[in-house]
Structures are given as C-alpha cells and as structure tokens.
All heavy atoms as an XYZ file, in Angstrom:
837
protein
N      90.349    121.905     55.308
C      89.621    121.295     54.116
C      88.368    120.671     54.770
O      88.170    119.423     54.887
C      90.475    120.309     53.345
C      89.788    119.952     52.034
S      90.989    119.086     51.018
C      90.174    117.575     50.679
N      87.292    121.577     55.019
C      86.094    121.029     55.476
C      84.927    121.805     54.800
O      85.248    122.802     54.191
C      86.016    121.100     57.017
S      86.144    122.760     57.564
N      83.797    121.275     54.880
C      82.602    121.961     54.315
C      82.302    123.260     55.086
O      82.451    123.316     56.275
C      81.333    120.963     54.457
C      81.679    119.835     53.502
C      80.028    121.699     54.060
C      80.420    118.873     53.501
N      82.097    124.300     54.259
C      81.852    125.611     54.728
C      80.752    125.744     55.709
O      79.619    125.021     55.617
C      81.748    126.667     53.558
C      81.735    128.177     54.021
C      81.712    128.926     52.844
O      82.052    128.610     51.797
N      81.413    130.196     53.133
N      80.858    126.691     56.644
C      79.715    127.015     57.561
C      79.122    128.317     57.350
O      79.708    129.226     56.601
C      80.221    126.953     59.015
C      80.809    125.769     59.515
C      81.268    125.708     60.834
C      81.891    124.579     61.399
N      82.329    124.582     62.784
N      77.977    128.588     57.789
C      77.222    129.898     57.570
C      78.110    130.865     58.431
O      78.454    130.564     59.554
C      75.902    129.794     58.082
S      74.924    131.350     58.005
N      78.192    132.050     57.868
C      79.006    133.140     58.687
C      78.151    133.756     59.735
O      78.600    134.368     60.692
C      79.422    134.351     57.784
C      80.262    133.725     56.645
C      80.508    134.831     55.645
O      79.982    135.822     55.648
O      81.373    134.578     54.604
N      76.791    133.611     59.649
C      75.972    134.207     60.727
C      75.634    133.240     61.952
O      75.801    133.694     63.138
C      74.749    134.735     60.210
C      74.945    136.031     59.184
C      73.742    136.448     58.575
C      74.060    137.649     57.670
N      72.891    138.108     56.898
N      75.203    132.040     61.557
C      74.728    131.118     62.592
C      75.625    129.937     62.806
O      75.382    129.096     63.629
C      73.318    130.663     62.367
S      73.229    129.568     60.751
N      76.734    129.874     62.044
C      77.807    128.840     62.114
C      77.205    127.310     61.828
O      77.862    126.424     62.365
C      78.459    128.844     63.440
C      79.123    130.178     63.666
C      78.652    131.159     64.585
C      80.193    130.540     62.827
C      79.249    132.340     64.819
C      80.815    131.780     63.132
C      80.191    132.648     64.097
N      76.024    127.357     61.119
C      75.509    125.930     60.746
C      76.258    125.433     59.441
O      76.699    126.365     58.588
C      74.154    126.117     60.471
N      76.674    124.218     59.480
C      77.430    123.697     58.260
C      76.496    123.572     57.120
O      75.308    123.090     57.317
C      77.960    122.253     58.574
C      79.362    122.251     59.278
C      79.809    120.888     59.222
C      81.257    120.850     59.742
N      81.913    119.483     59.789
N      76.959    123.936     55.905
C      76.194    123.534     54.779
C      76.137    122.071     54.514
O      77.112    121.432     54.915
C      76.779    124.235     53.485
C      76.768    125.771     53.592
C      77.798    126.415     53.046
C      75.806    126.485     54.084
C      77.819    127.821     52.956
C      75.702    127.803     54.088
C      76.745    128.554     53.557
N      75.091    121.495     53.981
C      75.010    120.108     53.624
C      75.684    119.900     52.389
O      75.846    120.680     51.476
C      73.446    119.725     53.485
C      72.778    119.876     54.754
C      71.257    119.226     54.592
C      70.567    119.467     55.923
N      69.185    118.986     55.709
N      76.361    118.671     52.314
C      76.986    118.211     51.130
C      76.079    118.347     49.993
O      76.482    118.794     48.861
C      77.599    116.842     51.439
C      78.357    116.254     50.295
C      79.798    116.354     50.112
C      77.914    115.350     49.388
N      80.089    115.646     49.036
C      78.983    115.051     48.435
C      76.631    114.856     48.987
C      78.925    114.192     47.324
C      76.622    114.077     47.906
C      77.711    113.747     47.086
N      74.850    117.731     50.125
C      74.002    117.750     49.094
C      73.632    119.250     48.542
O      73.349    119.439     47.336
C      72.609    117.078     49.485
O      72.033    117.567     50.584
N      73.503    120.083     49.432
C      73.289    121.524     49.066
C      74.369    122.007     48.077
O      74.051    122.670     46.975
C      73.341    122.432     50.293
C      72.138    122.571     51.050
C      72.253    123.681     52.140
O      73.142    123.466     53.005
N      71.384    124.621     52.123
N      75.532    121.745     48.418
C      76.703    122.257     47.555
C      76.679    121.523     46.123
O      76.853    122.150     45.123
C      77.993    122.021     48.222
C      78.011    123.004     49.533
C      79.178    122.490     47.464
C      79.169    122.815     50.497
N      76.461    120.162     46.163
C      76.432    119.386     44.995
C      75.361    119.900     44.052
O      75.463    119.996     42.896
C      76.029    117.986     45.274
C      77.425    117.302     45.836
C      78.531    117.172     44.962
O      78.350    117.050     43.708
O      79.705    116.949     45.377
N      74.156    120.126     44.663
C      72.999    120.655     43.818
C      73.391    122.049     43.263
O      73.042    122.390     42.116
C      71.743    120.620     44.666
C      71.226    119.284     44.896
C      70.565    121.466     44.004
C      70.078    119.086     45.962
N      73.994    122.922     44.068
C      74.449    124.186     43.587
C      75.303    124.085     42.370
O      75.247    124.750     41.456
C      75.083    124.929     44.762
O      75.759    126.096     44.309
N      76.327    123.061     42.460
C      77.245    122.900     41.424
C      76.596    122.394     40.059
O      76.906    122.760     39.033
C      78.417    121.959     41.773
C      79.314    122.541     42.917
C      80.328    121.349     43.305
C      80.119    123.669     42.417
N      75.623    121.498     40.258
C      74.907    120.897     39.187
C      73.982    121.935     38.528
O      73.808    121.856     37.286
C      73.996    119.734     39.678
C      74.694    118.454     39.908
C      73.789    117.343     40.609
C      75.309    117.987     38.543
N      73.381    122.937     39.334
C      72.569    123.878     38.714
C      73.281    125.151     38.360
O      72.872    126.297     38.596
C      71.382    124.293     39.710
C      70.543    123.212     40.023
C      69.412    123.646     40.921
C      68.273    122.523     41.074
N      67.287    123.007     41.914
N      74.369    125.040     37.830
C      75.355    126.176     37.301
C      75.538    127.160     38.350
O      75.354    128.390     38.167
C      74.565    126.796     36.160
O      74.368    125.944     35.163
N      76.090    126.731     39.565
C      76.588    127.405     40.632
C      75.457    128.344     41.144
O      75.562    129.501     41.629
C      77.762    128.369     40.291
C      78.884    127.729     39.560
C      79.170    127.999     38.235
C      79.570    126.859     40.306
C      80.280    127.234     37.798
C      80.699    126.012     39.716
C      80.944    126.420     38.369
O      82.110    125.678     37.757
N      74.253    127.833     41.402
C      73.156    128.455     41.983
C      73.405    128.859     43.462
O      74.215    128.245     44.050
C      71.789    127.642     41.896
O      71.990    126.530     42.727
N      72.866    129.912     44.001
C      73.157    130.230     45.376
C      72.618    129.242     46.417
O      71.747    128.485     46.048
C      72.286    131.554     45.497
C      71.954    132.062     44.156
C      71.907    130.842     43.281
N      73.225    129.294     47.564
C      72.914    128.430     48.643
C      72.253    129.364     49.667
O      72.780    130.246     49.920
C      74.030    127.722     49.298
C      74.646    126.624     48.235
C      73.763    127.048     50.496
C      75.893    125.842     48.739
N      71.097    128.778     50.184
C      70.385    129.456     51.346
C      70.556    128.634     52.620
O      70.202    127.518     52.620
C      68.897    129.780     51.086
C      68.212    130.433     52.155
C      68.784    130.494     49.751
N      70.994    129.272     53.804
C      71.206    128.618     55.047
C      69.770    128.207     55.458
O      68.811    128.906     55.475
C      71.902    129.431     55.907
S      72.100    128.780     57.628
N      69.705    126.959     56.015
C      68.413    126.331     56.396
C      68.061    126.949     57.704
O      66.808    126.944     57.951
C      68.491    124.886     56.527
C      68.378    124.120     55.226
N      67.468    124.216     54.202
C      69.370    123.320     54.670
C      67.659    123.512     53.250
N      68.886    122.889     53.378
N      69.009    127.469     58.473
C      68.683    127.833     59.884
C      68.277    129.464     59.877
O      67.384    129.824     60.379
C      69.870    127.579     60.764
C      69.888    126.150     60.901
C      71.078    125.415     60.350
C      69.141    125.399     61.799
C      71.102    123.995     60.371
C      69.260    123.986     61.949
C      70.313    123.382     61.271
O      70.386    121.971     61.382
N      69.282    130.227     59.192
C      68.919    131.698     59.384
C      68.595    132.418     58.090
O      68.213    133.518     58.079
C      70.298    132.290     59.865
S      71.619    132.377     58.715
N      68.579    131.652     56.998
C      68.093    132.200     55.744
C      69.018    133.038     54.901
O      68.730    133.703     53.947
N      70.376    133.071     55.439
C      71.384    133.800     54.663
C      71.631    133.182     53.317
O      71.719    131.966     53.124
C      72.598    133.820     55.442
O      72.437    134.436     56.738
N      71.881    134.011     52.264
C      72.033    133.638     50.932
C      73.569    133.666     50.707
O      74.264    134.659     50.978
C      71.232    134.489     49.995
C      71.265    133.936     48.530
C      70.390    134.767     47.759
C      70.449    134.476     46.375
N      69.519    135.357     45.384
N      74.190    132.744     50.105
C      75.559    132.595     49.681
C      75.633    132.227     48.230
O      75.056    131.411     47.662
C      76.160    131.487     50.600
C      76.351    131.768     51.927
C      75.245    131.537     52.872
C      77.497    132.523     52.453
C      75.401    131.900     54.189
C      77.554    132.862     53.839
C      76.608    132.444     54.648
O      76.641    132.820     55.946
N      76.632    133.071     47.591
C      77.062    132.872     46.247
C      78.376    132.263     46.096
O      79.237    132.651     46.980
C      76.712    134.012     45.348
C      77.647    135.164     46.018
C      75.353    134.445     45.218
C      77.656    136.464     45.028
N      78.755    131.432     45.085
C      80.058    130.813     45.018
C      81.042    131.906     44.697
O      80.831    132.792     43.857
C      80.019    129.777     43.893
C      81.208    128.761     44.062
C      79.674    130.213     42.633
C      81.102    127.493     43.383
N      82.262    131.650     45.213
C      83.451    132.533     44.765
C      83.830    132.343     43.404
O      83.775    131.139     42.999
C      84.628    132.429     45.864
C      84.275    132.870     47.163
C      85.610    132.739     47.966
C      85.526    133.313     49.357
N      86.655    133.135     50.126
N      84.390    133.281     42.780
C      84.874    133.154     41.361
C      86.171    132.173     41.335
O      86.254    131.346     40.489
C      85.256    134.518     40.796
C      84.103    135.249     40.417
C      84.472    136.388     39.674
N      83.251    137.049     39.241
C      83.024    138.240     39.074
N      84.092    139.126     38.979
N      81.924    138.928     38.723
N      86.969    132.089     42.508
C      88.067    131.324     42.505
C      87.656    129.815     42.531
O      88.194    128.996     41.982
C      88.904    131.614     43.621
O      88.322    131.710     44.865
C      89.771    133.051     43.397
N      86.472    129.586     43.264
C      86.024    128.192     43.416
C      85.347    127.738     42.143
O      85.625    126.601     41.724
C      84.927    128.212     44.482
O      85.406    128.380     45.725
N      84.864    128.713     41.372
C      84.321    128.379     39.972
C      85.349    127.845     39.025
O      85.378    126.734     38.364
C      83.663    129.562     39.373
C      82.242    129.818     39.840
C      81.662    131.020     39.077
N      80.509    131.335     39.719
C      79.378    131.755     39.031
N      79.492    132.131     37.784
N      78.324    132.144     39.766
N      86.538    128.644     39.155
C      87.671    128.329     38.299
C      88.356    126.951     38.769
O      88.639    126.100     38.059
C      88.625    129.436     38.337
C      90.050    128.967     37.638
C      88.121    130.688     37.639
N      88.352    126.842     40.078
C      88.920    125.543     40.649
C      88.110    124.418     40.253
O      88.766    123.336     39.804
C      89.027    125.696     42.173
C      89.863    124.672     42.863
C      91.241    124.469     42.427
C      89.730    124.896     44.424
N      86.828    124.429     40.226
C      86.042    123.278     39.923
C      86.215    122.994     38.370
O      86.338    121.884     38.052
C      84.561    123.593     40.319
C      83.590    122.537     39.623
C      84.293    123.505     41.746
N      86.189    124.092     37.630
C      86.325    123.787     36.171
C      87.622    123.281     35.840
O      87.656    122.226     35.078
C      86.203    125.186     35.416
C      86.330    125.070     33.953
C      85.241    124.406     33.298
C      86.505    126.523     33.413
N      88.753    123.701     36.387
C      90.074    123.118     36.091
C      90.231    121.749     36.662
O      90.698    120.892     36.016
C      91.193    123.975     36.656
C      91.341    125.491     35.970
C      92.435    126.123     36.767
C      91.740    125.183     34.513
N      89.616    121.416     37.786
C      89.755    120.114     38.345
C      88.972    119.094     37.607
O      89.282    117.851     37.557
C      89.347    120.040     39.868
O      88.014    120.423     40.064
N      87.828    119.445     37.026
C      86.925    118.575     36.207
C      87.457    118.446     34.928
O      87.230    117.438     34.135
C      85.542    119.065     36.227
C      84.691    118.878     37.430
C      83.273    119.442     37.264
C      84.718    117.454     37.823
N      88.330    119.399     34.534
C      88.948    119.242     33.173
C      90.201    118.512     33.222
O      90.771    117.948     32.124
C      89.259    120.598     32.491
N      90.932    118.260     34.314
C      92.158    117.667     34.568
C      92.228    116.288     33.968
O      93.112    115.840     33.416
C      92.626    117.740     35.956
C      93.749    116.777     36.234
C      95.048    117.161     35.938
C      93.566    115.778     37.074
C      96.022    116.296     36.145
C      94.653    114.917     37.315
C      95.828    115.094     36.970
N      91.095    115.289     34.328
C      91.282    113.991     33.847
C      91.187    113.759     32.357
O      91.641    112.776     31.897
C      89.861    113.439     34.477
C      89.504    114.298     35.578
C      89.963    115.611     35.134
N      90.706    114.760     31.595
C      90.627    114.503     30.133
C      92.001    114.262     29.593
O      92.216    113.337     28.799
C      89.793    115.761     29.558
C      89.645    115.610     28.126
C      88.723    114.594     27.576
C      90.326    116.335     27.180
C      88.574    114.417     26.226
C      90.039    116.179     25.768
C      89.241    115.220     25.414
N      92.924    115.217     29.628
C      94.311    114.985     29.059
C      95.010    113.727     29.608
O      95.620    113.069     28.911
C      95.303    116.159     29.475
C      94.296    117.215     30.072
C      92.991    116.528     30.375
N      94.736    113.402     30.970
C      95.166    112.230     31.512
C      94.625    110.908     30.759
O      95.510    110.043     30.465
C      94.919    112.083     32.971
C      95.494    110.919     33.738
C      96.984    110.804     33.749
C      94.976    110.912     35.108
N      93.419    110.875     30.460
C      92.836    109.735     29.803
C      93.218    109.750     28.316
O      93.337    108.633     27.736
C      91.283    109.866     29.897
O      90.827    110.921     29.499
C      90.865    109.450     31.332
N      93.456    110.869     27.766
C      93.982    110.859     26.370
C      95.376    110.241     26.316
O      95.776    109.511     25.452
C      94.090    112.284     25.790
C      92.772    112.978     25.308
C      92.975    114.248     24.883
C      92.140    112.123     24.344
N      96.215    110.609     27.334
C      97.561    110.018     27.447
C      97.437    108.417     27.567
O      98.122    107.822     26.900
C      98.268    110.593     28.547
C      99.659    110.043     28.819
C     100.739    110.273     28.046
C      99.678    109.111     29.974
C     101.885    109.659     28.321
C     100.942    108.505     30.137
C     102.005    108.764     29.436
N      96.647    108.056     28.491
C      96.411    106.593     28.722
C      95.915    105.994     27.511
O      96.354    104.789     27.096
C      95.481    106.344     29.873
C      96.102    106.766     31.208
C      95.069    104.893     30.073
C      95.176    106.727     32.379
N      95.017    106.560     26.921
C      94.465    105.899     25.495
C      95.424    105.827     24.358
O      95.542    104.843     23.719
C      93.225    106.750     25.067
C      92.446    106.151     23.895
N      91.808    104.962     23.940
C      92.519    106.649     22.645
C      91.362    104.755     22.692
N      91.728    105.741     21.894
N      96.309    106.884     24.314
C      97.204    106.952     23.309
C      98.387    105.982     23.424
O      98.760    105.368     22.473
C      97.807    108.335     23.173
C      98.792    108.507     22.025
C      99.275    110.017     21.782
O      99.006    110.795     22.756
N     100.096    110.281     20.898
N      98.875    105.920     24.645
C     100.163    105.053     24.792
C      99.807    103.613     25.364
O     100.688    102.731     25.033
C     101.125    105.719     25.839
C     101.684    106.994     25.257
C     101.248    108.227     25.705
C     102.711    106.864     24.329
C     101.913    109.302     25.063
C     103.210    108.046     23.820
C     102.810    109.211     24.172
O     103.421    110.349     23.621
N      98.671    103.334     25.851
C      98.365    102.030     26.228
C      97.269    101.401     25.510
O      96.975    100.236     25.790
C      98.152    101.995     27.914
C      99.237    102.489     28.700
C      99.215    103.795     29.231
C     100.400    101.758     28.896
C     100.218    104.322     29.948
C     101.252    102.224     29.733
C     101.356    103.587     30.193
N      96.566    102.228     24.761
C      95.467    101.541     23.954
C      94.472    100.643     24.601
O      94.339     99.421     24.410
C      96.025    100.842     22.708
C      95.147    100.572     21.528
O      94.140    101.485     21.442
O      95.301     99.652     20.869
N      93.951    101.292     25.616
C      92.929    100.535     26.438
C      91.535    100.679     26.032
O      90.642    100.080     26.484
C      93.129    100.989     27.885
C      94.356    100.790     28.576
C      94.355    101.263     29.977
C      94.683     99.228     28.566
N      91.191    101.475     24.942
C      89.851    101.528     24.387
C      88.855    102.157     25.523
O      89.070    103.268     25.930
N      87.873    101.394     25.644
C      86.679    101.915     26.502
C      87.237    101.914     27.948
O      86.496    102.665     28.753
C      85.541    100.869     26.452
C      84.772    101.057     25.163
C      83.722     99.823     25.129
C      84.222    102.233     24.682
N      88.265    101.313     28.295
C      88.726    101.443     29.748
C      89.186    102.877     30.016
O      88.887    103.348     31.162
C      89.876    100.423     30.058
C      89.355     98.938     29.897
C      90.534    100.647     31.404
C      90.364     98.033     30.065
N      89.770    103.554     29.027
C      90.185    104.930     29.333
C      88.965    105.830     29.568
O      89.044    106.789     30.291
C      90.983    105.496     28.063
O      90.245    105.352     26.846
N      87.835    105.529     28.909
C      86.644    106.277     29.241
C      86.115    106.064     30.581
O      85.738    107.002     31.238
C      85.573    105.909     28.156
C      85.796    106.422     26.710
C      84.153    106.648     28.545
C      85.082    106.007     25.673
N      86.157    104.733     30.990
C      85.738    104.346     32.373
C      86.761    105.122     33.448
O      86.138    105.620     34.452
N      87.978    105.266     33.082
C      88.905    105.868     33.961
C      88.588    107.373     34.049
O      88.463    107.910     35.086
C      90.372    105.720     33.537
C      90.784    104.351     33.820
C      91.339    106.646     34.315
C      92.061    103.915     33.024
N      88.157    107.901     32.922
C      87.778    109.356     33.026
C      86.585    109.694     33.896
O      86.558    110.588     34.563
C      87.599    109.885     31.509
C      87.049    111.181     31.409
C      87.815    112.372     31.697
C      85.653    111.355     31.073
C      87.223    113.522     31.644
C      85.078    112.745     31.077
C      85.944    113.846     31.336
O      85.430    115.090     31.309
N      85.577    108.768     33.632
C      84.337    108.932     34.336
C      84.610    108.723     35.880
O      83.979    109.448     36.671
C      83.326    107.934     33.915
C      82.705    108.183     32.410
C      81.857    107.070     32.020
C      82.091    109.534     32.503
N      85.434    107.669     36.334
C      85.730    107.546     37.707
C      86.474    108.775     38.278
O      86.142    109.194     39.386
C      86.628    106.254     37.768
C      85.893    104.898     37.860
C      86.918    103.803     37.773
C      84.910    104.856     38.936
N      87.488    109.327     37.553
C      88.170    110.494     38.029
C      87.327    111.632     38.224
O      87.358    112.439     39.216
C      89.406    110.778     37.121
C      90.649    109.768     37.349
C      91.714    110.097     36.243
C      91.216    109.789     38.513
N      86.477    111.973     37.172
C      85.593    113.031     37.171
C      84.517    112.937     38.340
O      84.288    113.891     38.949
C      84.842    113.095     35.842
O      85.829    113.334     34.893
N      84.019    111.631     38.536
C      83.091    111.389     39.605
C      83.749    111.626     40.961
O      83.106    112.145     41.835
N      84.941    111.120     41.104
C      85.711    111.394     42.385
C      85.837    112.841     42.687
O      85.675    113.347     43.705
C      87.045    110.624     42.427
C      87.851    110.881     43.566
C      87.598    110.324     44.825
C      88.932    111.841     43.545
C      88.184    110.673     45.981
C      89.655    112.131     44.778
C      89.337    111.443     45.909
N      86.277    113.588     41.684
C      86.502    115.049     41.872
C      85.178    115.695     42.168
O      85.251    116.585     43.026
C      87.158    115.733     40.722
C      88.603    115.113     40.502
C      87.176    117.166     40.659
C      89.336    115.385     39.284
N      84.182    115.333     41.511
C      82.844    115.950     41.847
C      82.347    115.709     43.237
O      81.771    116.497     43.942
C      81.957    115.551     40.740
C      80.590    116.190     40.765
C      80.549    117.584     40.368
C      79.394    115.733     41.218
C      79.269    118.338     40.498
C      78.204    116.452     41.268
C      78.207    117.738     40.963
N      82.662    114.557     43.683
C      82.221    114.027     45.072
C      83.008    114.850     46.254
O      82.414    115.060     47.212
C      82.346    112.575     45.315
S      81.116    111.612     44.473
N      84.208    115.205     45.936
C      85.042    115.842     47.004
C      85.037    117.378     46.811
O      85.492    118.175     47.570
C      86.555    115.387     46.953
C      86.627    113.981     47.255
C      87.251    115.789     45.645
N      84.289    117.852     45.733
C      84.285    119.356     45.495
C      83.656    120.183     46.552
O      84.143    121.250     46.905
C      83.492    119.562     44.173
N      82.515    119.682     47.290
C      82.012    120.444     48.410
C      83.021    120.654     49.545
O      82.919    121.721     50.292
C      80.867    119.561     48.840
C      80.500    118.766     47.724
C      81.708    118.470     47.123
N      84.139    120.023     49.585
C      85.153    120.260     50.574
C      86.043    121.353     50.275
O      86.778    121.986     51.186
C      86.037    118.913     50.931
C      85.058    117.927     51.417
C      84.646    116.815     50.691
C      84.682    117.922     52.771
C      83.960    115.879     51.247
C      83.982    116.936     53.372
C      83.528    115.895     52.534
N      86.199    121.705     49.040
C      87.055    122.859     48.651
C      86.518    123.913     48.024
O      87.097    125.067     47.707
C      88.389    122.313     47.859
C      88.133    121.729     46.545
C      87.625    122.545     45.409
C      87.965    120.370     46.375
C      87.539    121.904     44.179
C      87.656    119.748     45.124
C      87.475    120.589     44.114
N      85.135    123.913     47.748
C      84.284    125.115     47.206
C      84.028    125.961     48.272
O      83.563    125.608     49.372
C      83.135    124.536     46.462
C      82.251    125.776     46.045
C      83.416    123.652     45.317
N      84.256    127.280     48.019
C      83.852    128.299     49.101
C      82.820    129.278     48.508
O      82.765    129.682     47.367
C      85.071    128.994     49.369
C      86.128    128.190     50.124
C      85.535    127.706     51.618
N      86.311    126.749     52.123
C      85.895    125.542     52.487
N      84.768    125.199     52.256
N      86.719    124.696     53.097
N      81.941    129.867     49.528
C      80.819    130.722     49.103
C      81.086    132.047     49.895
O      81.624    132.057     51.001
C      79.548    130.195     49.401
C      79.219    128.925     48.470
C      79.660    127.726     48.749
C      78.392    129.210     47.463
C      79.250    126.732     47.850
C      77.937    128.264     46.640
C      78.438    126.941     46.865
O      78.173    125.815     46.019
N      80.565    133.142     49.266
C      80.495    134.420     50.039
C      79.020    134.756     50.221
O      78.213    134.325     49.535
C      81.123    135.474     49.066
C      82.631    135.580     48.943
O      83.203    135.177     49.979
N      83.116    135.976     47.918
N      78.882    135.443     51.392
C      77.468    135.981     51.587
C      77.127    136.968     50.469
O      77.859    137.711     50.202
C      77.331    136.499     53.087
O      78.237    137.528     53.163
N      75.778    136.840     50.152
C      75.356    137.720     49.157
C      74.993    139.092     49.668
O      74.164    139.071     50.691
C      74.062    137.164     48.462
C      73.597    137.853     47.283
O      74.250    138.797     46.851
O      72.562    137.473     46.625
N      75.698    140.083     49.298
C      75.405    141.406     49.932
C      74.032    142.014     49.656
O      73.550    142.889     50.372
C      76.474    142.333     49.434
C      76.821    141.609     48.014
C      76.574    140.231     48.292
N      73.274    141.413     48.496
C      71.962    141.979     48.127
C      70.890    141.281     48.838
O      69.748    141.682     48.546
C      71.971    141.981     46.677
C      73.047    142.802     45.909
C      73.994    142.187     45.272
C      73.161    144.114     46.067
C      75.022    142.806     44.724
C      74.136    144.832     45.460
C      75.044    144.160     44.773
O      76.098    144.875     44.212
N      71.158    140.226     49.532
C      70.101    139.422     50.144
C      69.830    140.061     51.611
O      70.709    140.375     52.252
C      70.386    138.041     50.179
O      71.390    137.636     51.136
N      68.571    139.988     52.057
C      68.231    140.500     53.316
C      68.352    139.596     54.390
O      68.444    139.890     55.575
C      66.758    141.004     53.231
N      68.618    138.242     54.072
C      68.656    137.231     55.032
C      67.404    136.861     55.733
O      67.518    136.335     56.834
N      66.231    137.341     55.232
C      64.958    136.992     55.786
C      64.302    135.898     54.945
O      64.271    135.950     53.802
C      64.191    138.259     55.782
C      62.797    138.029     56.440
C      64.893    139.379     56.600
N      63.595    135.041     55.654
C      62.974    133.847     54.908
C      61.691    134.353     54.372
O      60.845    135.163     54.793
C      62.670    132.767     55.940
C      63.968    132.053     56.189
C      63.566    130.786     56.950
N      64.823    130.002     57.083
C      64.861    128.775     57.581
N      63.621    128.307     57.996
N      65.917    128.190     57.804
C-alpha cells in the first residue's frame, strides 16, 4: 500500500497529483520526469466511490440511534476527509496506450 510509480522511469507520483486527479473527475496524470500519461483503473474508480459512500450509512445510523444532530454531520465530514486523504495510497493507474509519452 504505497503511492504508485511510473512504469517507465520509476518516479513516484506525487500525492497532490493524485488528489487533483480525483478532484477533477479522474483526470489523467502525466509523469513529471518522462511525460508518460496514466489513466485511473476502473476498479480504483469503483473503490473510491464505494469508500466515499461508506460513511453515509454509518452517520445515518449514529444520527438515528444516538440523536447527535450536527455532530453526525461532523463525523461524516471527518470520515470522508480521512478516506479522501488516504485514497492516493490505494488508487492505481494504467499507462495510456494512446499517448506517445513525449512532452
């Protein structure tokens, strides 16, 4: 469970690159060293979607049985933020077969 590396030059992707890619609807990542283009795997898309949706039923349960009001919204935001911060460690990318890899 570590941040993915480029398949050609073995440079690690930056955490911020992956976060920006996730925020921009899974936009491709370009290696800063060799210019290779990477697109997110479909399994990673599903994994991110499910992991970000997971806190919602949990906070509904907390709100229903413990009646914490706004605290349950805070719990949801904390859990979602934590999942979003660790997402770069389990998201995986494939090299784009249509890119030439030239800057």
